[in-house]
C-alpha positions as CSV (number, residue, x, y, z in Angstrom):
1,M,-76.9,-80.9,-144.9
2,W,-80.0,-83.2,-144.6
3,E,-77.7,-86.0,-143.3
4,R,-76.4,-83.6,-140.7
5,I,-80.0,-82.7,-139.6
6,K,-81.0,-86.4,-139.5
7,A,-77.9,-86.9,-137.2
8,D,-79.0,-84.1,-134.9
9,I,-82.5,-85.5,-134.5
10,Q,-81.0,-89.1,-133.9
11,A,-78.8,-87.6,-131.2
12,V,-82.0,-86.4,-129.4
13,F,-83.4,-90.0,-129.4
14,E,-80.1,-91.4,-128.3
15,N,-79.7,-89.2,-125.3
16,D,-83.3,-88.2,-124.2
17,P,-85.6,-91.1,-123.1
18,A,-88.4,-88.7,-123.2
19,A,-88.3,-88.1,-126.9
20,R,-91.4,-89.8,-128.4
21,S,-91.5,-88.9,-132.1
22,K,-89.5,-87.0,-134.8
23,F,-92.4,-84.5,-135.1
24,E,-92.1,-83.6,-131.4
25,V,-88.4,-83.3,-131.6
26,V,-88.2,-81.0,-134.5
27,F,-91.0,-78.7,-133.4
28,T,-90.5,-78.7,-129.5
29,Y,-86.8,-79.1,-128.8
30,S,-85.2,-75.7,-128.1
31,G,-81.6,-77.2,-128.0
32,L,-82.1,-78.6,-131.5
33,H,-83.4,-75.1,-132.7
34,A,-80.5,-73.3,-131.2
35,I,-78.1,-75.6,-132.9
36,W,-79.7,-75.2,-136.3
37,H,-79.9,-71.4,-135.8
38,H,-76.2,-71.4,-134.8
39,R,-75.2,-73.1,-138.1
40,F,-76.9,-70.4,-140.1
41,A,-75.3,-67.7,-137.9
42,H,-71.9,-69.4,-138.2
43,W,-72.0,-69.3,-142.1
44,F,-72.5,-65.4,-142.0
45,Y,-69.8,-65.2,-139.3
46,K,-67.3,-67.0,-141.6
47,K,-68.2,-64.8,-144.4
48,R,-67.3,-61.9,-142.2
49,F,-71.0,-60.7,-142.0
50,F,-70.5,-60.3,-138.2
51,T,-73.5,-58.0,-137.5
52,I,-75.9,-60.3,-139.4
53,A,-74.6,-63.3,-137.6
54,R,-75.0,-61.6,-134.1
55,I,-78.5,-60.6,-135.1
56,I,-79.3,-64.3,-135.9
57,S,-77.7,-65.5,-132.6
58,Q,-79.6,-62.9,-130.5
59,A,-82.8,-63.8,-132.1
60,S,-82.2,-67.5,-131.4
61,R,-81.3,-66.5,-127.8
62,F,-84.6,-64.8,-127.4
63,I,-86.6,-67.7,-128.9
64,T,-84.6,-70.7,-127.1
65,G,-82.9,-69.1,-124.1
66,I,-79.7,-70.6,-125.4
67,E,-76.9,-68.1,-126.4
68,I,-74.3,-69.5,-128.8
69,H,-71.8,-67.0,-130.3
70,P,-71.9,-67.2,-134.0
71,G,-68.0,-67.7,-133.8
72,A,-68.2,-70.9,-131.9
73,R,-67.2,-74.2,-133.7
74,I,-69.6,-77.0,-132.9
75,G,-69.1,-80.8,-133.9
76,N,-71.6,-83.2,-135.0
77,R,-74.7,-84.6,-133.0
78,L,-74.3,-81.9,-130.1
79,F,-77.3,-82.4,-127.7
80,I,-78.5,-79.7,-125.5
81,D,-81.0,-80.9,-123.1
82,H,-83.8,-78.4,-121.9
83,G,-81.1,-75.8,-122.6
84,M,-82.3,-72.7,-120.8
85,G,-79.3,-70.5,-119.8
86,V,-76.8,-72.2,-121.8
87,V,-74.0,-69.9,-123.0
88,I,-71.2,-70.9,-125.6
89,G,-68.6,-68.2,-126.1
90,E,-67.0,-67.0,-129.3
91,T,-63.7,-69.0,-129.5
92,C,-65.3,-72.1,-127.8
93,E,-64.7,-75.4,-129.8
94,I,-67.1,-78.5,-129.2
95,G,-66.2,-82.0,-130.5
96,D,-68.7,-84.7,-131.6
97,D,-71.4,-86.3,-129.5
98,V,-71.2,-83.9,-126.7
99,V,-74.1,-83.5,-124.2
100,L,-74.9,-80.2,-122.4
101,Y,-77.5,-79.6,-119.8
102,Q,-79.3,-76.5,-118.8
103,G,-77.5,-73.7,-117.3
104,V,-74.0,-74.7,-118.7
105,T,-71.5,-71.9,-119.5
106,L,-68.6,-72.3,-121.7
107,G,-66.9,-69.0,-121.1
108,G,-63.7,-67.0,-120.6
109,T,-62.1,-65.6,-117.5
110,G,-61.1,-62.0,-118.5
111,K,-60.9,-59.5,-121.5
112,E,-57.9,-61.0,-123.2
113,K,-58.1,-61.4,-127.0
114,G,-57.6,-64.5,-129.1
115,K,-58.4,-68.0,-127.8
116,R,-60.1,-67.4,-124.5
117,H,-62.8,-70.1,-124.3
118,P,-62.5,-74.0,-123.7
119,T,-62.2,-76.8,-126.2
120,I,-64.5,-79.7,-125.5
121,G,-63.4,-83.1,-126.6
122,N,-65.6,-85.8,-128.2
123,N,-68.2,-87.7,-125.9
124,V,-68.0,-85.3,-123.1
125,V,-71.0,-84.7,-120.6
126,I,-71.5,-81.4,-118.9
127,A,-74.1,-81.5,-116.3
128,S,-76.6,-78.8,-115.1
129,G,-75.1,-75.4,-114.0
130,A,-71.5,-76.4,-114.7
131,K,-69.3,-73.6,-115.7
132,V,-66.1,-74.3,-117.8
133,L,-64.0,-71.0,-117.8
134,G,-60.9,-70.2,-119.7
135,S,-58.8,-71.5,-122.7
136,F,-57.9,-75.1,-122.0
137,S,-59.1,-78.5,-123.1
138,V,-61.6,-81.0,-121.6
139,G,-60.5,-84.5,-122.9
140,D,-62.5,-87.1,-124.7
141,H,-65.2,-89.1,-122.7
142,S,-64.8,-86.8,-119.7
143,R,-67.7,-85.8,-117.4
144,I,-68.2,-82.5,-115.5
145,G,-70.7,-82.6,-112.4
146,A,-73.5,-80.5,-111.9
147,N,-72.6,-76.8,-110.6
148,S,-69.0,-77.5,-110.9
149,V,-66.6,-74.6,-111.8
150,V,-63.8,-76.0,-113.9
151,L,-60.7,-73.7,-114.3
152,Q,-58.0,-76.0,-115.5
153,E,-57.4,-78.7,-118.1
154,V,-59.2,-82.0,-117.7
155,P,-57.5,-85.2,-119.0
156,P,-59.5,-87.7,-121.2
157,M,-61.7,-90.2,-119.4
158,S,-62.0,-88.1,-116.2
159,T,-64.7,-86.9,-114.0
160,V,-64.7,-83.4,-112.4
161,V,-66.7,-82.1,-109.4
162,G,-66.8,-79.2,-107.0
163,I,-65.9,-75.5,-106.7
164,P,-63.2,-75.1,-107.9
165,G,-63.5,-78.4,-110.0
166,K,-61.5,-81.2,-108.9
167,I,-60.5,-84.2,-111.2
168,V,-61.7,-87.5,-110.0
169,K,-59.9,-90.3,-112.1
170,R,-61.9,-93.4,-112.7
171,D,-59.0,-95.6,-113.7
172,G,-59.2,-94.8,-117.3
173,V,-62.7,-96.6,-117.6
174,R,-65.4,-94.9,-119.4
175,V,-68.5,-94.6,-117.2
176,N,-72.2,-94.3,-118.2
177,R,-72.5,-91.0,-120.1
178,L,-75.9,-90.1,-118.8
179,D,-75.5,-91.2,-115.2
180,H,-74.1,-87.9,-114.3
181,G,-76.0,-87.7,-110.9
182,V,-73.6,-90.5,-109.5
183,L,-70.3,-89.0,-109.0
184,I,-67.6,-89.1,-106.5
185,D,-67.5,-85.8,-104.4
186,P,-64.0,-85.1,-103.3
187,V,-65.3,-83.0,-100.3
188,I,-67.3,-86.0,-99.1
189,E,-64.3,-88.2,-99.4
190,I,-62.1,-85.8,-97.4
191,C,-64.7,-85.6,-94.7
192,R,-64.7,-89.4,-94.5
193,K,-61.0,-89.4,-94.2
194,L,-61.1,-86.9,-91.5
195,Q,-63.8,-88.8,-89.6
196,T,-61.5,-91.9,-89.6
197,Q,-58.7,-89.8,-88.3
198,I,-60.9,-88.5,-85.6
199,D,-62.1,-91.9,-84.7
200,E,-58.4,-93.1,-84.4
201,M,-57.6,-90.2,-82.3
202,Q,-60.5,-90.8,-79.9
203,C,-59.2,-94.5,-79.5
204,L,-55.8,-93.1,-78.7
205,C,-57.2,-90.7,-76.2
206,E,-59.0,-93.5,-74.5
207,Q,-55.8,-95.3,-74.2
208,I,-54.0,-92.3,-72.8
209,N,-56.9,-91.9,-70.2
210,E,-56.2,-95.5,-69.1
211,I,-52.5,-94.7,-68.2
212,P,-53.3,-93.1,-64.8
213,K,-55.5,-96.0,-63.8
214,L,-52.6,-98.4,-64.9
215,R,-50.1,-96.4,-62.9
216,E,-52.3,-96.6,-59.8
217,Q,-52.6,-100.5,-60.3
218,I,-48.8,-100.7,-60.5
219,V,-48.4,-98.5,-57.2
220,N,-50.9,-100.8,-55.5
221,L,-49.0,-103.9,-56.6
222,K,-45.8,-102.4,-55.3
223,H,-47.4,-101.6,-52.0
224,Q,-48.7,-105.1,-51.7
225,L,-45.3,-106.6,-52.5
226,E,-43.7,-104.4,-49.9
227,I,-46.3,-105.6,-47.3
228,E,-45.7,-109.1,-48.3
229,R,-41.9,-108.7,-48.0
230,T,-42.3,-107.1,-44.6
231,K,-44.3,-110.0,-43.4
232,N,-41.9,-112.5,-44.7
233,G,-39.0,-110.7,-43.1
234,G,-40.7,-110.7,-39.8
235,V,-41.4,-114.4,-39.9
236,S,-37.6,-115.2,-40.8
237,R,-36.6,-113.3,-37.7
């Protein structure tokens, strides 16, 4: 148990440059408190003391602003930064070395029974306000951008942004885990492509507008040729 607590504290130092001392981390980091409360509640949940488990989780929610259902399965070294508004559902499974930012929801999409919440792989970063809804997997080393709404499976080593979430593959190369503010926006990419097409159409329209002038020049040339022919014919007579 103590080794796991030490690992939790170390995860804070690895992921938050604002962390200064172990004393500060232990007594002021609400994300850490929520994880420790959850482990206590999860123990009662596994023993089928569901009401006691829920009471503990709700008390933790009141204290930390983070709601983790006692049935959720959480791996090692989870880091919840700031944490206010984070919601983790009952059948959610979270791997090791995952980072969650404030406002993240790992929830379901309906009232179905059984597995209805996402499974988050190892080394996943989910940025502020993102919603991952449904029973599917988010692959290892993936990133989900701020305020994205993810409704389908995410392959490993992927980046997802937008509403609904769109997968932006990064050639299978793992990117900086904490650099979640620098993401490719598929909407912006589409706008850029549309602008390129508009520019091409404008060039084509300009060329089309030049056609009447070319016709006029051709007519003038024909007229001048007729005049020259008439003059030459008059001289020959």
